[in-house]
N, C-alpha and C positions, 0 to 999 in steps of 0.2 A: 742874284743867280742862285739856282738850286740844282744840284746834281745828285741823283739817286742811283745807286747800284744795287740790284738784287742779284745774288749769286746762288745758284744751285750747283752742287758739286757731288761727284761720286768717284770713288777710288777702289782699286783692287790691287792686292799685293800677293806675290807668291815667292817661295824660297824652298830650295831643295826638292823641287818637283811636287810641291804641295801648296794649295791656296792657304794663306795665313790670315789675312784680314781683308775686310771690305767694309765700306760705309758710305753714307750719304749725309749731306748737310745742306742747310739753307741759311743764308745770312743776308743782312741788309746794312748798307752804310750810306750815309747821305751827308752832304755838305752844303751849308749856306754861306754864300760869298756876298758880303756887303761892300758897296763902293760909295764912298763919300767924296763928292766932287768939290774941288777948289777952283775948277775951271775946266774948259773942254779937254785939255790934255794934262791936267793935274788932278790927282786923286789919291786917296788912301784906301787900302783894301784890308778887310778882315775876313778870315775864313775859319769857320768852326764846324767840325765834323761830329757825327753821332752815329751810334748803331742802335739807338732806341727805336722800338716799333710802337711806342705809346704816343698817340696824337697829342696828348696833353703836354708833351715835352717840346713840341715844335716851336712855340712862341719863345721859350727860354733860349733855345739855340739861336733863333733869329736875333734876339736882343743881345746875346753874347757876341754874335758876329758884328753887329753894329758897334758895340763897345770896343771890340778889337780894332775896327777900322778907325775909330776916333784917336786911338793912341799909336797907330802905325806910322812908320816913316812914309813920306811920299813915294808912290809907286813909280819906279823907273820906266815901267812898260805901259804907263797909262795911255789909253786910247778910248775913243767913243765906243760904247757897247754896240754890238752888231744888231741890225734890224732883221726881222724874219724875211725869208725869201721863198721862192717857189718850191724849194726842196723840203719844206716843212712836212713832217710825218703825219699821216692821217690815221695811224694806229696808236696815237698818244695814250688812249685810255685802255689799250689792250693789256692783258695780264702779262706777268713776267714769263720768260721762257723757262723751261724746266728740264731736268735730267734726273736719272736715278740709277740704281745699281743694275737695272735691267738692260742698260745700254751695253753691258759687257757680256750678254748672254752668249752670243756666237763666239766672241773672243775666248771665253772660258772653255767652251766646248772644244775649240781648236787647240787650245793650250793643253788640254787633257791628253791629246795624242802625243804631244811632246813630252809630257810627264812620264809616259810609258817607256821612253828611250833611256839610254845609258848616261847621257849628258845630264848634269845637274843644272836646272834652270832657275833663275832668280829674276824678279822684275816687278814692274809697277805700271799700272794703267790709270790714267786720270782724265776725267771729263768735267769741264766747267761750262755752264751756260750763264753768262752775265747779261742782264738787261740793264741798259743805261737810259735814264730819262734826264733831259736837260731842259730847264725852263728859266726864262729870264724876264725881268720887268719890262723889257722892250717888246715882248711878245713871241720870242723864239720858243718853239716846242718841238723837241727832237727826241726820238726813241730809237734804240737799236738793240738787237739781240745778237750777242757774240758767243758762238760755241767754240770751245778750244779743247782739243784732246790730244793725247799722246800715249804711245806704248813704248816701253823700253824692256829689252830682254837681254840678260847677261847669262852666258853659258860657261860652264866649267867642265874640264875633262882631264883625267890623268894623262900626262905625256911623259913617259919615262919616270924619272924621279921628281918631276915638276908637275905643276898644275897649270894647264893651258886655260886661258880665259879670253872670251870674245864678247862683243856687244853689237846689238842692232837696235834700231829704233825708227819710229815713223810718227809724223804728226797727222792728225785727222780732225774733222769737224764733228763727225757723228759715228765713227767706227764701222760704218757700212762698207768702207773701202779698204779696211785693214786686211792684208793678206798674211795671216799668221803662218800658214804653211810656207809661204815664200820667205818670211823672216826666219823661221826655224831652219829652212834649207840653207840660207845664207850663213846663219850662225854655225851650222854643222860644217859647212865648207871651210869657214875660217878656223874652226877647231881642228879640222883635218890638216890644214896647212901647218899647224903648230906641232905636228908629230915629230918634226925635226927642228932643233934649235941651233942657231948660230949666233955667236957673240961678235959684235962689230964695234969698232971705236967711234968716238965722236968725229964729226967732219961734215963735209958737204956732199950730199947724195942726190942723184936724180931720184925724184920722189913723185909718186902718183897720189893725189889727194882725192878721195871719194867726195861726193856732194856734201856729206855731213860735216867733214872737216873744213871744207870751203865755207859752209854756212857759219860755223863758229867764228872764222876770221872776218867774213864780210859783216857780220853783226857787230863785231868789235870795231870795225871801221865806221859803220853807219852811226854808231853812238858818238863818234868824234867829229861829226860834220856840222857842228853849230857855226853859223855864219859869223857871229860876233867874235868868237875865239880866233877864227881865221883872219878876220879883218884886223884884229889887234895883235896878230903875230904869235899866238899862243899854241897853235896846232900844226899838224902836218899839212893842212890845207892852206897855209899862209905862204906868201912870197913877198918880196920887197915891194912895198907900195900897194898891197892888196891881197887877193886870194889867188888860188891856182885854177879857178874856173877858166875854161878854155884851153888848159894844158893837156896835151896828148899823153895819156898814161900807158897805152898799149897799142901796138900795131894790129893786134887782133881786134875785130870790131865788137868789143864787149859793151853791153848795155846792162847797167845795174839800176833797177827801178823799184819803186813802191807803187802799188795800185790797189785802192780799197775794193775794186771790183774784179780783181784777178780771180779766175775760177778756181775754187777749192781753197783759196787763201784770203777770202774776203775779211775786211775789218771795218770798224765803225767809220763812216764817211764824214765825220765832223769832229771838231775839237770839243772835248769835255774834260777840263782839268781843274783841279781845286787849288793848284799852286803854280806860280810862275817860275820859269827858269830861262836859260838862254835858248832853249828849244821850244818852249811852250809858254803861253800867257793866258791868264784868266780872262783878260780882255778880248781874247780871240774865241771864247766859248761860242760854239755854233758855227764857226768858220768852216765851210765845206773843205773836205780833203779830196784831192784828185791825184791822178797819176803824176809822179815826179820821177824824171830820169836823173839819177845821181851821176852816172856815167852814161854817155851816149856814143856808141861806135868808137870806144876807146878813149874818149875825151871827157874830162871832168866837166859836168854840166851844171850842177846845182848844189847848193848848201841850204841848211835849215835857217829860216828867218821868220820869227813871229812878226806881227804887223808893226809893232813899235820899232824893232830893230831894222826891219826892212825899210821903214820910212827914214830912219837915221842914215842908212847907207844907200838910199835911192835904188832899191831893188825890189822885185815882187815878193810878197809873202810866200813862204813855203812851209807846209805842214809836214812834220816828220812822219814817216810811214811805219805801220805796224806789220808789214810784210817786206820781204826782200826777194827779188827775182834777178838772177844773173843769166843773160843769154848772149849769143853771138858765136857760139862754138859750132862744131860739126855735129853729125848725127851719131858719132862714136859713143859707145858705152864704156864702162870701166873695163870690162873684159877685153874689148877691142884694144884699149890702150895698154893693158897688161901684155897682150899678144905682141905688141910692137916694142916691147921694152927688152933691151939686151941685158942690162943689169941695173937694178935700182931698188927702191923701197916702196912698199905700199903702206900708207899711213892711215889707219882706219878710224881712230878716235883721238881727240885731244881733251885735256882737262887742266884745271888750275891755271887758266890763262890770265895773265896780268900785264899791265902796261909798264914798260921800262922807260921809254922816252917819248913824250907827247909830241915833240918837235918832228919826229920821223915816224910816229906811230909804231915804234918798235915794241913788239910783244914778246913775252916769254911764257912758256907753259911746258907741260909734260905730255908724253904719249902714254897711252894706256890701253889695255885689252886688245892688243893686236897691231904690232908692226911686223911686216913680213918682207922677206927677200924675194925679189923677182929676178930670175935668170933665164935668158933665152926664151922669153915669152911665157914663162910659167912661174907661178908662186912655188918656191921650193922649200921654204923654212920660215919659222918665226925668228925674230931677232930681239935683242934686249931693248928695253925702253930708253928714251933719251929725254933730255931737256932741249927745247928748241928756242932760238931767237930769230924772229922774222917780223917784217912789217907787211900787212896785207896789201898796202899800196905797192910795195916793191915786188911782192909775189905776182901781182897782176902784170906789172911791167915785164917781169922775167919769164912768165909762163910761155911755154913753147907749143902747148897743145891744150885745147879746151874741147870737152866733149858735149854730149847732149844734156840739156837741162831737165831735171826731174824734181818733184816735190820731195823734200827731205826733212830730217830733224837734226838740229844742232844738239850735240851732247852737252857741252859745257853750259850753254846759255838757254837750254830748253825751258827752264822754269820762268824765264823772262821774255823769251822771243821764240815762238813756236812755228810761225808761218814763213817758210822759206822754200824756194825752188832754186837749185844750184846745179852746175855741171861738174864733172870731175876735171881736175887740172893736172898738167904735167909741169913740174918745176925742175929745171936741169941741175940746180945746185942748192937744194933746201938745206938750211944750216942746222944740223944737230950739234948743239954747242957743247954738250957733255953727256956722259952716260948716266942714266938714272936707275936707281934701285927699285923704283916703283913697280908694282905688279898689276 
């Protein structure tokens, strides 16, 4: 098996209302995976990667891959290699997708308007177009072009003796759908809210979570959905004698799914991995990816199973998704939910999220760049930052209101997982475990 990734990247950075750096790059990385058979389901695997673009280096990498396979331990996930199917790509010989600094032309023009204001703006825009080719000795030939982009804007404003700070961001495939004026207006609104500051103690608060914060926690949950770990009792998806599939998690008909064909959130519809794990297997390279409902109508529906693990536990294979969509709420937006709040917190961004207890999926992290007090249907002040302790599974169970789903950008996990669509959530008793001095 051979996997080739060509990456074209462009980036733009600004600080203190001035463009500071921009650049573009092109790179290639490729991996040769050799499989030496000891039988139909017994094999050894060697994988050697390279970034060389010299054709004379190809044979040496192939031979090194074969040598690595000879000395490898038997592969626990050994399976027959897949055969080509009707979904084979017909653009196999097409050139790699490209991008360049020109993708930011309209973004830069719109940001210039913001630079003329009193708020100090900082931020980063990034665009990557990755073309993947997968070829195997069984005849599979797959190609896919994956565009991934994001914009983050941090704003700062003097608020009395302190400096107020806010953050907004959005994911995009090509920047044609980025509403910079809308982002700047939302950022300005958040900084307006910070003109008054209130200190609050740690405790449990009714809390409104915008889509971005929901995305960070749902991504954290999705990364822990490996089937083997649940079967062996190592994760929050385990229960005595098996897994929690079929368990009702919420009375709200929430559906969390991944779909490679979700509009605006498309991702590569086949497996192409150079290393095996409990979620992916090199023997599954070329396996089609399809929509998977992780939760369906409030019930845990699926976990991640590569083919070998699926065969071991007599369950269908399930490919992990590269997007996440949560639906099942009302048509209410965040402003509607604020208007219905007597007293609570608005939690706009999270960072430094870490796992505390894998058995319950308990996470800890910090708030940053905007926690606000809501009183009688209006945002009245900014409050101090907190450390929180919460499990995303438990949050879904306790949610009392779910709004309308929209494409959003997770802040903490943006560098690893960009494609999400989430609703705002109302949590009646979000646990702010301690006050944080973070700003």
